[in-house]
N, C-alpha and C positions, 0 to 999 in steps of 0.2 A: 333297902340303903335308901340314901336318899337321891334325888335328883337335882339338878338347877339347869335353868334354864335361860339364858340373855336374848333381855330383845325379843327376836320373831322367837328364841329356842325355847318363850315360858310356852308360845300356845303352843307349837307344834311338838311341848311334852307332852302334852294336857290330848293331845289326837293317841298317843304315845301311850297314854293311861287307862285310855278308854275303847270300848266293843264296838264303834260303829265303824266297819268298812272302810275305810282311806287309801283310794283308788285302787281297792280289790283285796285290802290286807288289812286282818284285821289284828292290832296288834298284842292289847289287853294285859299292861303292862302292871295296872296296876293293884297285881296280888306280889310282886317284887320292890314295891319302893313304898317308903311307908312316909317321909315327906315330899314335896314336892317344891322347892324355891323358886320363883322369879324374880328376876335380875332388871328391872326398866323395860318390861313386858308391858305391851300398849297394852291391854286386854281389851279395853271398849271402846276402841279405837274406830272413828267412821271413816280409814284410808280414805281422804279429801287430799288428795296428794298433789299438786300445782301444774305433776306433769304426765300427771297419769301412771298407770300401775301395768303390768302384763295384767292379762287375765287369766286365769288357771286352769283347767279344763278336767275337777273333776269330776267323776264315774261315778254310775250304780244308781240301781234302780230304787236304791234305798231316800236316795235323794230327788224322789219326782217328785213330791210333796214336801219340799224345801222352801221357803224364802228363793226366790228368782238370785240373787249373790250370793246362797250358798254353794253353790255349782262355780265360782268364780272365786274363792275364794277362801284360803286355806282359814284366817281367821276366820269370818262367817262359819265355815267347817265347824271348829269350834266351841265357839260363841252358842250355834244350832243348839246342838247334842250337848256340852258339856258349859252351861251358861253361869254354874257356880260350881262352889267348890265341894259342895256334896253329892258334886254330879261323875264323879270323880273314885266312884271303890272305896272309900272308907281314909284316901289319902289324907295327909293332910294337906293343907297347904299356906304356903308364907308366900303375898306381895311383897317386892321389898321394891325403893324407887329412891334413887338421888336426889334433894330437893338443893339445887347448885344454882342456878340460876331464873329466875324470872323472864322471858322473853320482853321484847320489847320493840315497832316496826320501825325503820327507818327515816320517817317521815309520817308526817298527817297526824290523824285522828284515830290511825293507827295505833298506836301505843297509848291505852284509854288511860286515863285517869287514876286508877284500882294501882298503875303500872309501880311497881319498888324503887325507878330511879328515877331522877327529877326530869322536865321536857326541855333543861336549857345547862346551856357547857355540853356539849355531847364530847367527850374528848375518848380518845386513843383506850386509854386506862380507866375503864368504866366505874362506878362509886362503888359499885360494892354488887355481890345475890341478896337474896333474898332467905337468906336463913346466914348474912352477914358476914362473911367469910371468900368472899367472891373478888381479892386482887388479883389483878393482871385479865379482870375480865374485860371487856371491848364494847363496841357496838357491834360490831359484827357476830361478835357470838353472841349477842343480845339479837341480832337479827335474826340469824335461825339458830336461835330456837326456838323464836317468834312463829314463825314459817312452818317450822316444822311441830310446835304444840298444836298451830292452827288446822296443820291435816292429820291431825289424833280427834282431837273434841271440836275444832269449830272454833278456839280464839286464841288469841294468838301472847297475852296478856295476862298468861298464868303462871304456876312457876314447874318445877320438876329437873330434870337432869338432861337439860340440854338437846334434849331428842325426844324425850318423852314425858309428859307433863305429871304428875301428880294424877288428877283427877283422873284420869281413867287406866291407872297403872291398879285397878284393886278388882278383886270377880270375886265378888258376892262373897259374903262368907269365909271369906280367907282371914289368916290375918296379917296383917298393915305391919308395912315396915318402914321409915320414912327415917332416911340417912342422909344428914343436912352439911349441905361442902359437895358432895359424890355426885360426877356426870359418868354418861351413860360410854363415855369408848374414853380414853390414854389420852393424856393430857400430856402436851407438852413443854407446859410453866409447872415452876416446881411449886407443890402445896396444894397442887387439884390434883382427886386422886378420883380411883375412878373405881367399880367392885372390883376390879383386881387385885388391885393393892392387898398389900398386908396388911396395913394400916383397917384399912378396911374391909378383908374379910374377918377381921377380928368381933366386929359388930354381928354380922350376921352365919357366920359359921356353928353359931352352940344351934343354929335350929337342922340343922345336917345330924346331929344327936338321935337315936329311935326314941319319943315320948313312951313316956313309964306308960303301960296298960296299951300301947299301939298291935293293934290285931294284922298282921300284914299278912298278906293272901286269902284278908279276906272280904279283896276285891274279884 
């Protein structure tokens, strides 16, 4: 089978496939899965959320020698034990991320000169996205993206799906799929598509087919 994980579901799926005990349970499902497709998963997030986050309390003697942060974060747990696609028992990993918008701060130098939009004339309907298909994008959309990207990678003036920046959406050794104009979550505005829209599914559903020569069950 193929497994699809959206956002945090992508790193939780890595825990499901792996063999390290997570809260006392070893899932080891890699033998049943030929492909893991992640959609907008911030695999390499630094988790610097502006309002903090609830610390997890992971347990197990196998964590005694792990970095301190691993006990408090399922993402850090996944990155410690399964740092690359090759860590997942032969499962093909495809990391897809939308390229819908570049983040921009509301004021001051936070919107770096590398930003795709001009600093003059901030109107509610902004000029467009990094992919050139951003009709209806507002300065608030860009600001939300800026803050979200900054919490994930330390910079806000980068491209991504509005929540996850492209720069942290990949897992080493995985296949990369960039989806122009695609957003992290469903949008109310016509023409702004997210991963679950039919037109976008057509771009990633091919990866759900079992690759020729796949050895499902090798994990």
